[in-house]
FIGUBA-919730 format. One record per residue (C-alpha): residue in three letters; x, y, z. Coordinates in pm, whole numbers, plus 50000, padded with zeros to 5 digits. Layout:
! FIGUBA-919730
ALAXYZ...
END
This chain:
! FIGUBA-919730
UNK417271242312607UNK414131266512574UNK413181244312262UNK413361215612467UNK411031227212761UNK408341234912554UNK408781201412336UNK408321184612692UNK405811204312789UNK403621193712468UNK404431155812525UNK403031158712855UNK399891177112789UNK397041151812947UNK399071130613141UNK399631136013537UNK403521135413614UNK403741101613744UNK404981113214110UNK401541128114092UNK399481096414186UNK398321080314551UNK398041041914578UNK395331020414677UNK394870984514707UNK393070954114870UNK395830930214853UNK395030913514516UNK395280942414273UNK395480980214317UNK394571018514166UNK396501046414097UNK394531080514173UNK395761113314078UNK395931144714278UNK392671158714031UNK391111129314133UNK391101103813834UNK391921066213859UNK393751060713593UNK395681028513624UNK393340998313759UNK393390961013638UNK391660930013777UNK391320909113937UNK395350905113962UNK397650930613964UNK398680915113616UNK395650908313459UNK394280932313172UNK393130966813292UNK389550981213343UNK391101017913355UNK394361023713159UNK394531060913064UNK397791065113233UNK399421048812875UNK396601061512688UNK395081095012770UNK392021091912521UNK391881054312456UNK392831035412800UNK389531046813042UNK389071060513371UNK387441068113675UNK387181107813739UNK385131128113998UNK386581162914048UNK385301199314044UNK383381210613723UNK385221247613823UNK388331246713562UNK390111270113873UNK390821251414198UNK393611239314426UNK394341203414523UNK395711185014808UNK395771147714851UNK396931124815197UNK396781093415352UNK394261088415657UNK397171083315906UNK398451047015918UNK396581033315627UNK396041029815296UNK392981052315263UNK393171083715001UNK391501118915065UNK391811138014756UNK390631175114858UNK389701206614600UNK389191244014741UNK387461268314566UNK386511300814684UNK383401289114710UNK383641259114855UNK385891226314952UNK385161189014884UNK386721160614906UNK386771123614762UNK387491095115011UNK388981068414816UNK389651032514920UNK389520993314851UNK388160966815099UNK390500942915189UNK389760917015047UNK391940886315248UNK393920855115147UNK391520840414928UNK391500842814569UNK388760861014438UNK387450878314142UNK385430903614376UNK387380935214415UNK385670974414491UNK386531005414463UNK384731031414689UNK384991068314643UNK382751089714888UNK382521127314769UNK381711151114991UNK381071189415018UNK382811204215318UNK382331242815331UNK380291263115064UNK379421242614805UNK380711224614520UNK379811210414206UNK381491176414109UNK381851165413772UNK381971123713727UNK382851106213460UNK383261067213430UNK384771053213122UNK386031019113126UNK388351001712876UNK388510965712918UNK391240940112813UNK393820967312764UNK391020985412533UNK390740961812349UNK387250948212417UNK384210972412369UNK381520974012606UNK377940977812671UNK376100993712931UNK373160989313163UNK371521018713309UNK368851014913670UNK367321037113930UNK370591024814135UNK373551027713933UNK374601007913598UNK376580973313458UNK379140979013192UNK379590945213005UNK382280939112799UNK382750912812528UNK384280888012728UNK381800884412991UNK383620909413227UNK381400931313434UNK382090964813636UNK379330972613837UNK378821005213949UNK376831009314296UNK375251042714472UNK376301055414809UNK373151072014978UNK370411072515234UNK367151061115107UNK365571092915149UNK367981111815043UNK367031136114731UNK368351127614438UNK370851150714308UNK371521138213952UNK371041113113691UNK373641092613517UNK374021100413142UNK375011078612852UNK377091093112580UNK377941077312258UNK380751055912373UNK378341040112641UNK380391058812942UNK378671073613213UNK378711109613325UNK376831135813608UNK377181162713750UNK376741166014085UNK376391194314340UNK376651188414695UNK376091219114992UNK378511216715308UNK377691185315499UNK376181165415203UNK377651135315058UNK376981105914798UNK379331085014621UNK379801053214432UNK381241019114473UNK382711004114152UNK382720963214190UNK384000940713975UNK382970903513962UNK379410917314139UNK377280888114207UNK373930910514207UNK371990940914017UNK373730975214088UNK372280990414448UNK371881015714664UNK375041012814904UNK373601030215258UNK375681052415468UNK375691027915736UNK377380999915505UNK380031028515328UNK380821030215742UNK381601000815833UNK383780991715509UNK385541023015624UNK386091016715939UNK386780977815855UNK389510989115603UNK391151016015802UNK390990991516095UNK392760967315917UNK395790991915810UNK395961003016150UNK396100972616321UNK398640956116063UNK401090985616094UNK400740985716494UNK403160956416471UNK405770976316323UNK409060976016575UNK410461008116405UNK411741035316672UNK414121052316464UNK414761090116305UNK412351086516013UNK409111065416162UNK407011084215893UNK408591077715583UNK409531037515710UNK405721032315775UNK404871043615468UNK406901025515292UNK406050996515429UNK402341001215399UNK403141007215030UNK404990975615053UNK401350957115168UNK399770973014904UNK401720958714643UNK401340919714832UNK399190894314658UNK397990881914962UNK396790843614823UNK400450839314791UNK402630865414980UNK404330871614660UNK405390911614618UNK405220927514280UNK408000952514181UNK405240979714117UNK401710976514047UNK401980995313663UNK403670984413358UNK405311003513050UNK405861037313295UNK409061052513092UNK412521053413227UNK412691083512983UNK410131101212838UNK409511092712468UNK412171063112493UNK411561025212487UNK412791014612832UNK409051006012904UNK408590972613095UNK406220954813293UNK407080953113655UNK403220935213788UNK405470905213860UNK407480889714139UNK411760888114081UNK413210863214334UNK415810888914392UNK413120922214497UNK411100898214678UNK413950882514860UNK415180917614979UNK411640926115141UNK412630893215412UNK415100917415524UNK413020946415520UNK410020927415678UNK412380912815988UNK413450944316004UNK410750960116070UNK408840927016275UNK406610919116027UNK407190883416038UNK404370870115922UNK404510887515570UNK408440872315552UNK407000838415649UNK404740836815383UNK407280849315099UNK409670825515208UNK407080797815162UNK406050811714824UNK410110811314732UNK410330777414896UNK407710762714657UNK409410774514368UNK412860760114471UNK410540727814505UNK408930728214183UNK412120738813957UNK414580712114201UNK416780690113958UNK416080709613646UNK418390734913472UNK419000738113087UNK421020774513020UNK418860796113225UNK418960777913583UNK416640762213783UNK414920791013919UNK413250818913712UNK414340853013791UNK410530862913814UNK407080845813848UNK403600855313820UNK402470861414157UNK400710825914184UNK403910814114103UNK403050804413712UNK405680815413468UNK404330823613125UNK405320861913070UNK405360862212722UNK406080897812620UNK403720914512392UNK403280949712279UNK400340968212269UNK400420985811967UNK396781007711978UNK398081027812298UNK400031052512263UNK402111052412627UNK402771071312886UNK403321105312710UNK403961091212349UNK406371066412530UNK406361035712334UNK406361007812311UNK403720997012558UNK404760961912717UNK403040936912868UNK404720908612982UNK408610905813043UNK410640886512793UNK413480891813067UNK411640862013256UNK414000837113053UNK417600854513118UNK420590839313266UNK420710858713604UNK423200845313848UNK422570866814135UNK419360853414205UNK420790825214381UNK422460845814606UNK419760868414716UNK417670835514763UNK420230817515009UNK421010851715181UNK416960856115226UNK416740820215361UNK420080818815601UNK418540855215732UNK415280841815835UNK416840811516002UNK418430840916213UNK415320857716328UNK413590816516395UNK412280806316121UNK412720766916110UNK412550755515752UNK411760721615646UNK414160690315484UNK411860688815202UNK412930726715059UNK416880724715150UNK416760689414988UNK415320708814701UNK417510740814726UNK420620712414766UNK419700702714342UNK419820743914272UNK423360746114456UNK424620719314264UNK423510737913943UNK424930761214071UNK428480748914132UNK428480732913751UNK427010765813580UNK428350802213812UNK431240810413594UNK429460817113297UNK428430847213116UNK425210861313185UNK422760890713184UNK423170902213521UNK421130921513743UNK420100949813543UNK418540928713296UNK420190938012993UNK419680933112597UNK423220938812516UNK424810904212526UNK425580882212819UNK429180893713033UNK430850882013268UNK429480902613534UNK431340906113866UNK427900913314110UNK426640875713978UNK429780861314082UNK429970884314427UNK426220866514501UNK427620828114414UNK429700832314652UNK427620845614899UNK425000815014778UNK427760792814862UNK428530807815244UNK424910810115345UNK424270774015251UNK427260765615397UNK426680783915702UNK422640771515668UNK423480733515669UNK425940737515971UNK423210755116195UNK420800726416131UNK422870698416065UNK421280695015742UNK423300674015481UNK425440691015207UNK427860689014943UNK430260711115196UNK433150701414992UNK432240712814668UNK430270742414789UNK433420754814961UNK435650747014698UNK433240767314448UNK433130792514724UNK436760803314743UNK436690798014346UNK434260824214316UNK435900847314588UNK439430841114432UNK437900847414066UNK436230886114173UNK439340896714316UNK441420884214042UNK439110898513731UNK436330918613889UNK438850944814045UNK440330972113805UNK443520981513948UNK443691013513695UNK440571022613846UNK441421013714193UNK437610996314191UNK435980970514130UNK434020972013769UNK430920958313619UNK432300934613449UNK435360912413370UNK437680929113104UNK436080967013166UNK436880999013344UNK432951002813409UNK431931011813763UNK428261000113850UNK426461009014152UNK425110970814205UNK428640963714356UNK427730991914619UNK426110954114805UNK429500941214824UNK430220953415203UNK426120946215274UNK426900906515239UNK429930906715369UNK432180900115057UNK434320925815176UNK434840948715516UNK433790980415497UNK437190993215589UNK439140975715359UNK441011001515167UNK440160985914798UNK436290992414920UNK436961028815039UNK438781033514719UNK435611017714491UNK433121041314700UNK435201070214584UNK435131060414230UNK431741053414254UNK430811087014406UNK432931101314117UNK431691087413850UNK428141077413919UNK426691100414184UNK425441127814052UNK424341158214379UNK423661126514593UNK421971109814324UNK422671074214192UNK422771061513862UNK423181025213773UNK426251024013483UNK426851046613220UNK424961031312926UNK427591049012686UNK430551032812849UNK428520996012843UNK425880998112578UNK423400975512705UNK421110969412371UNK419010998812400UNK418291030312307UNK418171064012535UNK419071070612881UNK417641066713255UNK417261086813508UNK419301083813832UNK418031049514012UNK416361055414322UNK417341021414496UNK420881031314377UNK420511062214625UNK419571040714898UNK422231011514843UNK424891043114847UNK423601054215183UNK423741017615307UNK427651015115182UNK428431046615330UNK426971041615677UNK428621007315705UNK431561024015614UNK431621050415893UNK430831079415632UNK427511088515834UNK427231126115784UNK427731120215425UNK425161091615421UNK422671111215643UNK423081140015409UNK422201119415114UNK419431105015262UNK417581137615370UNK418181147614997UNK416751116714897UNK413671121215103UNK413101155614895UNK412531133914606UNK409471115614742UNK406081124214599UNK403691144614862UNK402671111415009UNK406151098015066UNK406231073814753UNK408791064914485UNK408881053714121UNK411731036114013UNK413861064913879UNK414931103713904UNK415251126113578UNK417681158313585UNK414571182913682UNK413831160213993UNK410571144613837UNK410081108213929UNK410531081013591UNK409421044413560UNK406841021613736UNK405101037814009UNK405221030214329UNK408721006114320UNK408570979414568UNK412740978714521UNK413011015814645UNK411011011014904UNK412750982115043UNK416060999815026UNK414521025715197UNK414031006515483UNK417180988515474UNK418901020915463UNK417371037415744UNK418011007415956UNK421481008815931UNK422221042915904UNK419961044416274UNK422351021316411UNK425221039216296UNK424231073816381UNK423391057616720UNK426881040816781UNK428031078416708UNK425421095116916UNK424501074117161UNK421591088617395UNK417801093617470UNK417271100117081UNK418281067116975UNK416261040816750UNK416611009516998UNK414770983116859UNK414750994116514
END
């Protein structure tokens, strides 16, 4: 045990913990900022574009922008300004205290190549010397660059024509406290000493129209106020008035930060290749939009009152349905994931020249699972559309006609082996969850057609719906385990089946559901945290193990609350709150030591958090009605 701990520490040397980051963004791309003031992940012009700063995946060759105290001994704190995505990283020493204020001015719904990172540096007590280093590595570190320094800043120019312009933030009459110095790698550095009340700063701009220029403080204040004002105004739309308002609203802001405003698509995470196991190979690119994950966003967004975002995603989903209507083949008319603009070329590549986070190779970009057959996505898409209808969304007949074509394909193909929700690479199976969600697809289609008076293949859909239901009951239920199992013919449990009661396939009070919950608790729950499944019992084609899945833990809370196990649901939920990072953010997984693993932050986890909160609030309001109930949540 001692040796493993030492090896782990050596592996982590030079890499911040995944959870030691905050997220900033402009609704087209995003950046991660460590608690030490390092921007170690930033892609431009989109979430899925090549990186400009990528030290998160290779500390020596990935590139970074660092603003930190020169004194080696200092304490750090990090927080968001309330109700905003403006991040403040504070540094404290005996001699003084300083802080860096980081944000990205919001770009809007028009696609642009211009993206700005604003970093204001100030001293608030005593004095402090800051070390500033700017070392971009364009195109995942594959493109060399030149550096041109001017009196007002600098320009990094990559071989492919990409440019990063550095503007100074200062008043015209301010004394020049430091000058940029270029090193042998054509990177910038400076040492900046500030006294209490003094402030300087940098604005890093991709796609700048002109040369570097001084940014006056009144311009900075305008950008700051516009950005903070945007976030506060946006968050004010929330209707949530429940018990966990701070966590729910931070999750909402985080989801908004991961939304590509021009299309309304939500990326699964703004990062790629962060490992599910340190040193392992389960390192995937999540900078794309999954039909499944994004469909879940409709429930969360509408549950909180964010109708515009839900409407934008429904429009994006409808476009995908329309463009694929009538097609099919072996993987179906819908892909499981797309780029944020709706394109589908997600060819998986490996960046062999990067060592990966803490030595976790391979570093993947693109995602080979994009061409898998995953039958559950049709149920999630139809369920989100029906849920939107229940909240007043009208839809259109053209979109319905296209969806009918997709359902006709599903009616012919639902009863076959597939790769499943977890995108296993160990071969296709008859996954129970895929059959359950096929039932959901037909059921919601019948309800939607009936509510709207639209034409449908009602008789065929009803026949297939009933067949899927009966098949799950006959083959998905394992009498020996007294539980529904991962796939037909197995005795392996799977936490995806926690959603069976949520979608109405079984009643939360049904004895077979109660026994399924009990079995999952015995086998997949570890001190309230939930594993997806046991890879040893159900090989998934990959080496190594993984941590508990934060999404599944929140699904477990939801299932417990629906089953009337309110006290247990609340305890699991409160424990899970303790695994959030210092800003309320979650990555994909949690390892046995309580550290976060996987891509960060993960949208699916924050969506599940919101859903679990809404369900738990309602259950608690029913059990403990009174002035503190979450009315309107």
